[in-house]
Each structure stands twice: as C-alpha cells, then as structure tokens.
N, C-alpha and C positions, 0 to 999 in steps of 0.2 A: 504493499500499500504506500503510496505517494505521502511525503510528508507537506502537511498544506499550512498556509500562511496567511493572517488575515491583519492589516494594518491599518490602524485608525487614528487620522491625524489630521487636524484642520489645516496645517500649509501642504499645499501641493508638492512645494520643493523637496520637501521630505518624502512624500509617496513616491516622486519620481526617483529621487536617489536610494531610496532602499531598492525600490523593482530594478533598478540599474545596476546596483552592486549584487544581486542575485541574479542577474540574466545570465543565462548558460546553466544554474544549478540545477534543474528540473523541477523546481519548488512551484507547485501553482500558487499564486499571490492574487487576493483580491485586497483592493484597497477602497476608501472612503475618507471623505472629509469630516462626516457627521456621526455622531456617537448614536443616533437612533438607526441610522443606516445601518452602521457597522454591529449593531444587534441582529439585524435582519440577515446581515452576511454570514455573522457567526453560527444562527441558524439554519442557514441554507446550506451553506459549504461544510459544517461540522470541521473546523481548522483544527490542527494539532497546537499551532502556536499563534498567539495573539498579542500584536505590539497595539499599545492604548496610549495616546497622549493624555496626560493628566489635566489639561486646561484648555478646554474646547468652549466655544459656543454653545448654548443649549445645555443637553445633558451634559455633564462633566465624565472626568475620565473615570473619577472614584465610583460613580454611580453606574458606569459602564462595567469596570471591573466586578462589583457587585453584582450584577443581573448576569453576567458571563459565569460565575461562580456558581449562582443559584441554576442556570441553564445545565452545565456541566462541571463540576468541580474539578475534573481531571484535566481539563484543558490547561496548558500551560500559558500564562500572561507575565508579559514583561511591559515595564511602563518605559515610553520616550516622553521626556520634560526639558524643557527649558529652565525649570526651576528645580534645580539640582540642591535641594537641600536635605538634610537629614529629616527633618519633619514630615517632608512628603513622601521621602522614600519608605520611613516606618509606617506611615499611614496606607501607602499603597501595599507593604507588606501584609499590614492586617485586613486587606481587601482581598488578599490571596495570590498577589503579584509574585512570580518568582524572580524575578530580577528586576533592575533597575538601568536606565540607561540614559545619562544626559546629553543633552545637545550644546553644541556638536560633537558628532562621532565621527569616528574615520572607518572607512569600509572596512578595515580588519577588525575594528572594534564590534561593527555590527555584523559581521559573519562568525565572528568568536562566540557572540552571543546567540546567535541562532543556533548554532552547532550545540551549545549548552542546551538552548531550550529544548532542541529535539531529543537530546540525550535524556534530559529529566522526563520528557513525556514517555521514551522507550520505557524507562525505569517504571514509572507509574503503570503504563499498561501492562508490563510483566508482573507488578505486584498483583493487580486487579486478575490476570490470567492465574495466577499463582493460586489466589484465594479460592477463586472459583474451581480450580482443579483440587484442591485441597477439601472444598464441600462435597464435590462430586465423591470422591474416595472416601468420605466419612460416611456419608449415603449408603455406598455400595459395602463399604465394610460391616455397618450396622447390618444392612439387608442380610448378608454372605453370613453373619454370626447368628442373627437372629432365628435364620430359616433352615442352614444347611449346618449348624453346630447346636446350637440350644435345642430345637425339638426333638432330633435324633437322642441327645443325651436326657432328656427330660423323659423320652421313652424308655430308654435303659432303664433309669432311675427307678419309673413305674415298674416296669417287670422285675427288678431285683426285690421291690418290697413283696410282690404277690408271689414270688418263687421262695423269698423267706417265709411268710406265711404258710405256705403250703408244704415246706419241708422242716419246719420248725420240729416236726418230733423225730425225724430221721438223720437229722445232722449231728455229729459230734461238737464238742467245744471248738475246735481247732477249725472246723469247718465254718462253725457260725463265726469267728473273729475272722476268718478271711472275708468271708460274705460282707460282713460289717465295715472293715476296711474298704471294701468296694465302694460301699453305700458312701462312705464318708469322702473318699476321693471324687466320688461324682459330685457329690455335695459342695464340695471345693470349686470345682470347674464350673457348676451351673452359679456360683456366686462369684464368681472370677468374670463369667461372660455378663451376668447382671451388671457389674461395675463397668464394663466395657461399652455396654450398651447406655448406662446411665451418661457417661461421660460425652458420650457421642448424640447424645438427644438432648442435652442442655441449650436449648434455644432461647437466645437473649431477649429476641421479639415477643415470643409466646409466654415468656416467664414473666415479661411487664406487665402482662394483661391481667395476673392475679396480685398485683400489687395493694398493699392497703396500710393503713397505719398502722407499727407494730412497736412493741414494747422490747428494748435492747435488755432489760432486765430476765423478761420472759424467755428470751431466746439462750442467754446464757443457763438460765435454771434449766431448761429441758435439756442442754447439750450435755451440763455436766452429770444430770441425772442419768442420762444415755450411757455414759463413759464409766460412771463411776463404778460399776462392777469389776471392770478389767482393772481399773486402779485399785483396788482394793487387793487383786489375786498378787499385784507388785508391790503392796505394802507401800502405794504411793497416795499421798495426801493431796486432794486438788482444792485448793484454795480460791475463793472469788472475791473481787473487791469492785462493786458496782456503785459509782459516786453517783449521790441524788443528781437525775437528769432534769434540765428544764425542757428538753426535746426529746421526740422520738424519731424515728427513719420511716420511710414508705418502701414497702418490698414485700417480698415472701417469706413467711416465718418457717415454713417446712425447708426451704431450703439454706436460708440463714442459719438455722439449727444444723443441717445438714453439714455445711461448710465448717461451722464451729467443732462440731464433731469429729471432722477430718482431723483438724489442728491439734484438739486433745487426745485422739487415737494415736497419733504420732509421736505426741510429747511424753505420752506414757509408753510408748513402746521403746522410746530411745532414751528414757531416763531411767538411772539406777535404780534399785530395789532399796526401800525406804527415802524416798527423796520427795521432792514437792513439786507441783505442778501449780503456776499463778495464772488465774484469768482475770483480767483487768478491763471494766468500760468506764472510760471517762469524755467528759464533753470538751471539745475545743470549738474555735469559732467556727462556726458554719458546718462543723462536723462531728460526727461520734466515732470513736475511737475503739475497738476491741483488740485486746493481745492476750496470748497464750505464750507463756515462759518457762522454759524448762531449764534444769542445770545437768544436762544429760550430755550424749558424747559429742554433740554439735555437729555441723556440716561444715567440711573443707571449704577452704575459698574459691578452689577452683570448680566445685559442681553447684554453687550457688546461682549462676545464671541461667540453670537447666534444670532446677527442681521441679520447676510448674508447668514444665514440657509433658504432653501427655509419653507415658509408659516409661519415663525416666525413674529408674532405682538405681540411688546413690551407693557407693562401694564404702560401705561405714567400716568394714573391719571385725565388725561386730556380731555375735551371735545372738541375731535377732530374727523375729517372724517376717518372713517374705513380704514384700510388696509387691501390689501389682504397678505402681507406678503411676496410679490414675487419682487418688485423694487430691493432691494440692493441684492438680489441672481441672478438677471439677470444681475444687474451691474457687481457684482464679477465673473460671468461667461464671461462677454465679455472682461473686463480688464485682466484675467487671458489668455484669446485667444490670446491677443496682447500683451502678454508676459511682463504683468505689474503686480502691485499690488495695492491695495485698502485697506487703513485703516481708523480708527476713532479714534477721541480725544473727549471725551465728559464729561461733568461735568454736574450733575442736576442742572438746574436752572440759568446755566451760558451759555447754547449752546451746539454747537457741529461742529466738523472740519473734514470733510470728504477728505482724499486726496489720490488723483491717481497718481501714479508713473508709466511713459512709457517710453521704451527704446529708445533713440533719433537717428536720422539719422543727418550725418552732411550735 
C-alpha cells in the first residue's frame, strides 16, 4: 500500500514547495489551504501522514488536529507553523501531533520528517495488527481448550467416578489408591484448564457493564476469609489495616475479590512458615490504594518485568507449589478494566509488596 500524505496550510508557497520537494517520491499527495476542506480530504483519501498549519483563517490548526484524532487516532499528524514556540509545540502534542516543523524549513528537513512520520505510522499499524493477531490467538486457544481438552477430560472424570462406584467391593486398597490418584490428577488438570479459560475470558468492556459502587473494606474482608484456611496450614498470620475511607470505588466486587485473593495466595505460598502477610487499604488524593506485603523469598530483579505476563512462572529456587503463571496476569487485566494500576516492589530474601491503585469515588 502506498504511503499517502495530506498537507493543510494557508500559504500556497508552502504547499507548492512541499509538493516539489517530494516530486518523484511516488507518494500520493493532496493539499488544501483550508482547514474544513482539509478535514474532508482526510476523510476521503485516508492518508497515513497529515501536515497541519497551526495558524489558519477560519478553523484553526488545533481544531483540525482534534477532529483528525476523533476520526482516526492512528493517523500521524505533524505541525507546520511559523509560530515556533515551546508553548504551541506542547499544545500541538497534547492534540496528538507526532512532531513539530517550524517554518522556514529546508528540503532535507522536510524529507527527514516525512520519513520519520511514515516510520511512526508503520509501527502504529504493526502494533494494531499484533494486537488483533493476539486476540484471534486468544479466542482460538480458548475454543480449543474448552471443546477439545476440557470436554473429554470431564467425560473421563465422570467415567472414573462411575467405575469407582461399580468396583467398590472388588478393588483392594492399593487399587483404590491408584484410582483416587487418577481422579486427583484429572481434577488438577480441570482446575488448570478452568484457570486458562478464566484468563482468556476477562473482557474489559463486558466487565465494566457490571460496575457499581462497592466497599473496599468488603473486598478485603472476603478475600482474607477465602485465603485464611491456606494461611492457617502454614501458620501464617494475615493482618489487615483498612483506614476509615471517605470514598468508595466503582467496579465489580467479585473480580476485585478474585484479584486480591490471587495476591494473597501468592503471598502465603512464598512466605516462610510462621511469618505474617499484611493487607492494607488507604486513601490518597483521587485514589484508593490496596497493598499486600509479605516477608517471604521475594522476586529477583530480572524477573520483575515479566511477572504479570500470561503463563510466566518465576524460578524461585524454593520448594513451593507449582504455579500456572496466570494468577497475576488475571489480576492485571481486572485492575486495568477498573482503570487502575498494579505494581510490585520486591527484594530477594526480604519479601514482596504488590500495590493496586484504583480511581476513587467521592
């Protein structure tokens, strides 16, 4: 596909010089001296790169930038202006402009910025294509796991249960134990498959449809209650500190509880027997902050950039329960759907602190 350019500038000499500079380049170019007409050309020609003069009679360059961004935020826009001040450059960038070219400019400067603009456009389109491909792979993977793996395993599980009942009086103790081990392994596989499907099914747009005003204190209470039995088995104390909050959050209580449970399960799993896990909730300007802190084995610095990725399981070097590598990936998607962020601060041998920051409601 050819790289297309649209130039909107009220000076004919600028349009003529830009066209002349790119003559023979093979780039289809459309030009106009009017902002309103320029927007029509953008809609009709679907250019990859648009040059916009900031100061024009009638509709301003800033409004043109804003409308182009509303039409297609992936179009690369570059400002051409004789008012080469830092203020106008910053304002243009806020309107989505990629770069800034003051008048007068040389042919080499113009060619260079055109090439940079097209490179930016190429990277943007590649990122869109990769996201689309990732979503297709996600959907296909979920379909395969659900229909080609989970269903046969569920059938095997059902048959084993029936077989155990039929042969109850004819099996010796060793045979019964082997049969039970089979059932346990199948149960483990089905739980893992359920987790895979869960991470694939976190649809942020659909999740937002269930949002309502919820209490952070309730989320903390339910999550701690869910993980308490596991903590007691390791003699780990879970302490909570929920400050009196003057605001709440809007969201889905069930998925936020699930997120906190994932963090607590990891904290308990990687903590030393007899230690403590702390859960805190506090209020900051415009945000509510939840944190889960432990004094366990910690996470190596080189692994921190990857721990929220799908299927990533760190190499702890410790004898701990195997992980699917999906709990933190699910947590990240849920928090992002709530308009929040999730971060981690960790040091090997001294523990980890996971922090969730959510937009607050008055």
